[in-house]
KEKE-840216 format. One record per residue (C-alpha): residue in one letter; x, y, z. Coordinates in steps of 0.05 Angstrom, whole numbers, padded with zeros to 5 digits, always signed. Layout:
BEGIN
AXYZ...
This chain:
BEGIN
M+00000+00000+00000S+00028+00068-00018R+00043+00121+00033P-00008+00175+00048R+00006+00237+00007S+00022+00280+00067F+00076+00230+00088R+00105+00228+00017V+00107+00304+00012G+00139+00308+00081A+00192+00257+00063V+00209+00293-00002A+00214+00360+00033A+00256+00330+00089G+00302+00298+00038I+00312+00364+00001V+00327+00401+00065L+00375+00346+00089S+00413+00347+00022A+00418+00422+00023L+00445+00423+00094L+00497+00371+00077T+00519+00410+00016L+00526+00473+00057G+00565+00437+00111L+00513+00455+00163L+00498+00383+00181S+00551+00333+00202Q+00560+00270+00161P+00550+00223+00222E+00482+00255+00233A+00462+00241+00162E+00486+00169+00167G+00449+00150+00229D+00448+00198+00288W+00391+00170+00330R+00382+00232+00373T+00313+00264+00370Q+00307+00337+00349A+00300+00355+00423E+00364+00319+00441R+00403+00347+00383T+00385+00419+00402G+00396+00412+00477Y+00320+00410+00486R+00310+00479+00456E+00268+00451+00399T+00218+00397+00384G+00211+00367+00315D+00155+00387+00268Y+00106+00338+00236A+00151+00320+00177E+00212+00309+00223V+00172+00266+00270I+00144+00223+00214D+00214+00216+00185F+00240+00193+00253C+00183+00143+00258R+00200+00115+00189R+00272+00107+00209L+00251+00068+00271E+00209+00023+00227R+00265+00011+00178A+00316-00003+00233S+00275-00051+00275P+00229-00110+00259S+00192-00094+00324V+00165-00027+00299K+00108-00013+00250L+00085+00056+00229L+00010+00058+00213T-00041+00111+00200Y-00111+00108+00229G-00146+00168+00198T-00140+00239+00171S-00141+00305+00208G-00187+00363+00192Q-00132+00394+00149G-00117+00329+00113R-00056+00303+00151A-00048+00229+00163L-00055+00210+00237P+00006+00167+00256L+00006+00107+00301L+00068+00068+00322V+00059-00005+00341I+00118-00035+00380S+00118-00110+00389K+00172-00162+00396D+00122-00211+00368R+00108-00167+00307A+00035-00165+00329F+00019-00106+00284T-00056-00117+00279P-00109-00120+00333E-00123-00192+00316A-00049-00211+00322A-00042-00173+00387R-00102-00210+00416R-00072-00277+00395V-00006-00259+00430G-00046-00243+00493K+00001-00191+00523P-00028-00128+00555I-00037-00072+00505V-00015-00003+00529L-00035+00059+00489V+00006+00122+00500Q-00022+00185+00468N+00017+00249+00461G-00001+00319+00439I-00076+00318+00449H-00058+00390+00469S-00001+00396+00421G+00035+00452+00457E+00044+00402+00513I+00090+00358+00473E+00144+00328+00517G+00108+00261+00513K+00125+00258+00439D+00199+00268+00449A+00200+00221+00509C+00165+00166+00469L+00209+00173+00408A+00271+00166+00452L+00242+00108+00490I+00222+00070+00427R+00292+00081+00400D+00322+00054+00464M+00276-00007+00464T+00283-00026+00392V+00345+00003+00360Q+00396+00014+00415N+00366-00043+00456T+00381-00012+00524R+00308-00019+00544E+00286-00079+00503A+00261-00118+00564L+00204-00068+00569L+00172-00103+00510D+00177-00174+00538H+00104-00176+00562V+00073-00114+00529T+00046-00093+00462L+00057-00018+00458L+00016+00031+00417V+00041+00103+00412L+00008+00164+00382P+00069+00208+00373I+00023+00267+00357F-00052+00265+00365S-00074+00336+00348V-00030+00340+00286D-00060+00403+00256S-00052+00444+00319H+00018+00415+00326E+00036+00451+00261R+00008+00517+00286R+00075+00529+00318S+00095+00593+00353R+00138+00620+00409Y+00075+00650+00439N+00027+00592+00442R+00032+00576+00517I+00046+00637+00559N+00055+00597+00623Q+00105+00546+00595N+00180+00543+00597G+00200+00518+00528P+00210+00490+00478E+00225+00551+00435E+00165+00537+00389M+00105+00494+00407G+00037+00476+00380W-00032+00503+00396R-00084+00477+00446A-00146+00469+00402T-00159+00443+00332P-00163+00492+00273I-00239+00496+00283G-00230+00513+00356L-00248+00446+00389N-00210+00417+00447L-00196+00344+00434N-00190+00332+00509R-00264+00348+00516D-00286+00305+00458Y-00280+00232+00478L-00353+00213+00488K-00387+00265+00442A-00333+00251+00390E-00346+00307+00340T-00276+00318+00311P-00246+00275+00256E-00185+00262+00300M-00227+00235+00358K-00273+00194+00313A-00211+00161+00283L-00180+00148+00351I-00242+00117+00381G-00266+00081+00319Q-00200+00056+00290V-00154+00049+00350F-00190+00045+00417T-00248-00001+00396R-00205-00042+00349W-00144-00054+00393W-00180-00049+00460P-00119-00026+00499D-00115-00050+00571L-00085+00016+00594L-00087+00087+00567V-00033+00138+00583D-00047+00211+00566D+00014+00257+00568H+00005+00331+00583T+00037+00393+00613T+00001+00427+00670D-00016+00500+00684G-00026+00529+00753A+00016+00546+00814D+00091+00540+00822Y+00116+00481+00864R+00175+00434+00868Y+00143+00373+00836D+00166+00360+00765L+00107+00315+00751T+00037+00305+00776Y-00011+00249+00757G-00086+00236+00755V-00124+00171+00763D-00200+00165+00769I-00228+00141+00835G-00296+00138+00868P-00363+00102+00859A-00368+00121+00785V-00305+00080+00769P-00309+00004+00761P-00279-00024+00826P-00227-00070+00792V-00202-00012+00751Q-00195+00033+00812R-00162-00022+00852W-00109-00033+00798L-00095+00041+00792E-00087+00049+00867E-00045-00013+00878A-00003-00013+00814V+00004+00061+00795V-00003+00098+00861G+00026+00042+00904R+00084+00018+00862V+00097+00060+00799M+00100+00128+00831P+00147+00108+00888K+00192+00075+00836F+00189+00138+00794E+00213+00180+00853T+00273+00134+00864M+00293+00154+00793G+00306+00225+00817H+00238+00258+00810L+00187+00290+00855A+00114+00271+00841A+00046+00285+00870P-00027+00272+00854Y-00055+00323+00805L-00054+00389+00842G-00123+00416+00828F-00130+00464+00886K-00200+00479+00913R-00181+00552+00906W-00140+00558+00843H-00078+00593+00869D-00082+00573+00942P-00049+00507+00961R-00074+00515+01033S-00145+00502+01008G-00124+00430+00992I-00132+00387+00930E-00193+00349+00905L-00187+00281+00874G-00242+00240+00842S-00269+00219+00775T-00273+00258+00711P-00333+00258+00663P-00322+00218+00600R-00308+00278+00556F-00237+00268+00585S-00189+00210+00571T-00189+00183+00642G-00264+00185+00648Y-00275+00154+00580A-00228+00096+00593A-00264+00082+00658I-00332+00073+00626Q-00299+00027+00576C-00275-00014+00636R-00202+00006+00628P-00153+00044+00672A-00122+00109+00648L-00065+00150+00674L-00061+00226+00664V+00010+00251+00664E+00022+00325+00677T+00093+00352+00677H+00103+00420+00709M+00104+00476+00658L+00156+00519+00695K+00208+00464+00695S+00257+00462+00636Y+00235+00424+00574E+00293+00375+00585T+00268+00361+00656R+00197+00350+00631V+00217+00303+00574K+00261+00262+00620A+00207+00259+00674T+00158+00232+00623Y+00209+00182+00597D+00224+00156+00666L+00151+00150+00685L+00137+00110+00623V+00196+00065+00640A+00170+00054+00711L+00099+00041+00685L+00122-00009+00632E+00165-00044+00684E+00103-00052+00727V+00061-00080+00670N+00118-00128+00650A+00126-00152+00721R+00052-00165+00731P+00018-00170+00663A-00038-00215+00689E-00059-00164+00742L-00075-00111+00690R-00110-00158+00643N-00150-00189+00700A-00171-00120+00725V-00200-00104+00656A-00233-00172+00648T-00263-00169+00718A-00290-00099+00706E-00323-00122+00642S-00353-00183+00675Q-00381-00141+00732V-00415-00095+00682L-00445-00156+00648A-00467-00186+00714R-00504-00122+00735S-00555-00134+00680R-00574-00200+00714E-00583-00171+00784T-00652-00172+00814D-00635-00130+00875P-00649-00057+00855A-00591-00032+00898R-00543-00075+00859R-00569-00048+00793T-00552+00024+00812V-00501+00059+00768V-00465+00122+00792L-00457+00171+00735R-00424+00227+00774S-00391+00237+00842R-00356+00292+00880P-00313+00297+00943S-00353+00283+01005G-00318+00336+01047Q-00276+00286+01087S-00202+00299+01080E-00135+00269+01098A-00068+00302+01108M-00019+00306+01050P+00053+00331+01055Y+00062+00387+01004R+00128+00411+00975G+00115+00479+00946I+00148+00545+00930E+00138+00603+00978A+00093+00657+00951R+00074+00727+00974Q+00007+00758+00957E+00019+00828+00931W-00034+00879+00912S-00036+00898+00838D-00067+00963+00815L-00070+00936+00745A-00106+00872+00764G-00147+00903+00819T-00131+00844+00864T-00074+00809+00897V-00026+00769+00853P+00019+00713+00879R+00094+00727+00873F+00134+00663+00879T+00201+00674+00914G+00236+00610+00894A+00245+00589+00966S+00222+00520+00987W+00158+00515+01027D+00141+00450+01061T+00074+00443+01094V+00014+00396+01102I-00050+00408+01063P-00117+00372+01061M-00130+00321+01007F-00203+00308+00991R-00207+00239+00959D-00268+00208+00992Q-00324+00210+00941A-00400+00213+00947A-00447+00198+00889T-00485+00258+00862V-00522+00227+00803S-00543+00154+00808V-00593+00117+00765P-00622+00046+00765Q-00597+00008+00705P-00655-00011+00658A-00657-00073+00616G-00639-00030+00557Y-00663+00029+00515W-00711+00038+00458V-00692+00093+00410P-00736+00115+00351R-00696+00107+00287E-00705+00180+00267W-00655+00200+00321T-00598+00178+00276I-00543+00208+00318V-00555+00154+00370G-00538+00097+00323E-00477+00136+00298K-00449+00145+00368L-00465+00074+00390D-00429+00048+00328L-00368+00091+00341H-00362+00070+00414A-00374-00003+00399V-00440-00008+00436R-00482-00063+00407Y-00555-00054+00387R-00607-00087+00344R-00665-00062+00302L-00738-00082+00304A-00759-00127+00248K-00833-00112+00262A-00874-00064+00304W-00872-00075+00379A-00904-00043+00440D-00890-00048+00514T-00891-00010+00579V-00828+00032+00586E-00800+00087+00630L-00799+00157+00601Q-00747+00207+00625R-00787+00271+00632V-00741+00331+00644D-00770+00375+00698S-00715+00428+00701W-00652+00445+00665N-00602+00501+00655V-00568+00525+00592E-00495+00532+00609A-00443+00580+00581L-00414+00569+00512S-00368+00508+00512E-00337+00472+00453G-00384+00506+00405H-00445+00484+00446R-00492+00513+00498P-00492+00450+00542I-00557+00430+00575A-00550+00414+00649V-00610+00372+00669T-00623+00384+00743A-00686+00344+00755I-00724+00289+00720T-00785+00245+00732R-00788+00174+00708V-00858+00159+00684R-00883+00091+00662A-00922+00092+00597W-00945+00045+00541Q-00904+00060+00479S-00906+00034+00408F-00843+00025+00367R-00835+00017+00292E-00795-00028+00247G-00724-00003+00246D-00724+00028+00315L-00663+00012+00358W-00661-00037+00416V-00599-00024+00459P-00591-00081+00509L-00549-00071+00571D-00526-00142+00580Q-00461-00123+00545R-00392-00096+00563G-00411-00029+00533A-00469-00018+00582L-00435+00040+00618V-00421+00076+00553A-00494+00067+00532M-00519+00095+00598H-00472+00155+00595L-00497+00170+00525L-00572+00159+00538E-00587+00180+00609A-00616+00250+00614Q-00572+00269+00674A-00508+00238+00648P-00451+00289+00653D-00432+00281+00579G-00494+00250+00550L-00524+00266+00482M-00575+00310+00517R-00522+00352+00549W-00486+00364+00483N-00550+00389+00448A-00566+00328+00406F-00638+00329+00432D-00651+00404+00440T-00714+00402+00397V-00751+00364+00452F-00748+00427+00494E-00781+00470+00441K-00855+00483+00447K-00888+00474+00379E-00960+00491+00395S-00993+00540+00443A-01062+00566+00462E-01087+00637+00458R-01106+00668+00525Y-01180+00672+00507V-01180+00598+00489M-01138+00572+00548E-01168+00613+00605P-01238+00580+00602I-01206+00511+00597A-01161+00526+00657R-01222+00550+00697R-01258+00484+00683M-01195+00444+00702V-01192+00480+00769A-01266+00468+00782N-01262+00394+00764D-01196+00376+00798P-01187+00402+00870A-01117+00371+00874L-01096+00408+00811A-01123+00472+00840D-01083+00462+00904S-01020+00451+00863F-01032+00515+00824R-01042+00556+00887A-00978+00527+00917K-00940+00545+00854L-00965+00616+00858K-00944+00622+00930S-00874+00592+00921D-00855+00625+00854S-00864+00700+00850V-00836+00704+00779F-00887+00652+00756A-00943+00687+00793A-00928+00752+00757N-00927+00721+00687P-00997+00711+00657D-00972+00669+00599A-00933+00623+00646R-00994+00614+00690L-01038+00593+00631D-00982+00551+00602W-00980+00513+00668F-01051+00489+00653Y-01038+00478+00579R-00982+00429+00596R-01030+00390+00640S-01085+00389+00588P-01099+00337+00533W-01073+00387+00482A-01002+00386+00510D-00947+00354+00467P-00933+00287+00501E-00862+00287+00472Q-00842+00356+00498N-00786+00354+00550V-00782+00278+00544H-00715+00246+00529P-00719+00207+00463A-00689+00143+00494R-00741+00101+00530R-00717+00059+00588A-00738-00013+00579L-00766-00054+00636R-00752-00119+00600A-00719-00145+00537P-00764-00156+00476P-00777-00226+00449E-00725-00250+00398G-00778-00257+00345V-00790-00182+00337L-00716-00165+00325E-00675-00168+00263K-00623-00223+00259G-00553-00201+00279D-00532-00138+00315S-00499-00072+00297F-00431-00106+00291S-00453-00158+00241D-00442-00113+00181R-00390-00067+00213P-00336-00050+00162K-00269-00081+00177G-00226-00019+00180G-00170-00002+00227A-00101+00027+00221R-00066+00021+00155S+00007+00013+00137A+00042+00079+00127T+00098+00049+00085P+00099+00006+00022R+00094-00069+00034
């Protein structure tokens, strides 16, 4: 298979530049013959390579080692090929081959925020050391490694000295968002960008990595730690996944990392942004983020955050060493990671068979309970000085060490919990549902003939429209009522069973109060729009009859008037209150399109096969000629 055009053009351009530099004597001959230093290493960590240089380095790795394969898994918004490196001693360069080998699959992604790019340089150096120079080859004994050298490739090429005001190098770095202004690190579950669709559809749900590592650079306060890390914990995280993260990563990897000469801490998200004394909050992230998404797919994820004020060399080496410590852990105990994933999946499957309602409860969101524990903190002393320009105090870090103890809030309490239904019914006209289920590998079937049953409706009682975010005005559903009703479904409507490993993903997509569900991201906004209304002179006599004929309704109306002064002062709202309770009201208004099923339908009403039966066999493609 021929190389993608963007790779070919990059190679030609790189060759021309290389030849010219040799001719002018600006590049040493040994470098042209096989200098294996990365661009960062060659420049003393002043620079990081551009897209063409990175692809060229990846190709050199592939040519030099039978354990490396360079693939592409999609195309960016601006038409660049998305690179994926597969590193395997067994040459397991396809998902099928990797599954046959049976080793844990670790996926490391770099440059989701492409200005935060030390993961790229750390991974290129580590792959070189594992496969070409063979100083770290044992790290591949019990692991199949997948590496995205650059994820947000278009923003990587929007290079500038001025892209990250808080960051100490490299001299030029990429941009945070894609060219159309979307943040890939908010796109995992809603998956609107071509880059994220390719990652989820062609890498994550094809290879099914056992562990995801997401390399970043942090913003925030100054402190002495050169790296902080995040792992999801709490009742929203599958227990086997949380247990592996706490025992393997927190309990063994991070202490080992510190013996390598580093200082690490849990992700330092202070309760008050610039005030370490307020303490840090740990917990789970919604599935718009990498760590939250991996969790609902029954997999652990590790967020890596180097400290932006440390030198670029320090940050690259910290990322390198952490990856070494992490891969050593997986190699030492490969079965523990694979068993954690398998057990999490089996527990999700088992929940569908539970008859005890308490055991069928799924936590969609949690937050710190307020209980804290002491955490030693190694910071930098700061003075708060008044600024006439800012109109407030501004921290001035002195550079002096400051050791203290701060509260750490890690105990979690559920804030949104729902009973798991047998599944969901979704009318076929809501096509976005099938598209997202397909992408995230959630199985569903279609009705072969009409069917009717009693279901639960999710009636939205109150919601807020939030501030502009990722090109959306997100809907925050604050209250719902589940109402049982007889519903008819048509041929072609979707049946989404929850006796599958993707049950958590389905619930996060289709529950009204899910923190990143389709309702939140405006896929169902039309259900909130009132399409019919009554004139005052028509509705007022009807409302009068309703009050006379239904004393309980009259009492509810009077209570509403007493408790809500805004409502009481709005004549149209008062009459609309009655309209919504009349036979003329739209029964679909404010009702989530997905119906919660009380039981599975009989096999005879469903089409044969499921959504995966005709799924195209895609996946990553070779980036070099065979």
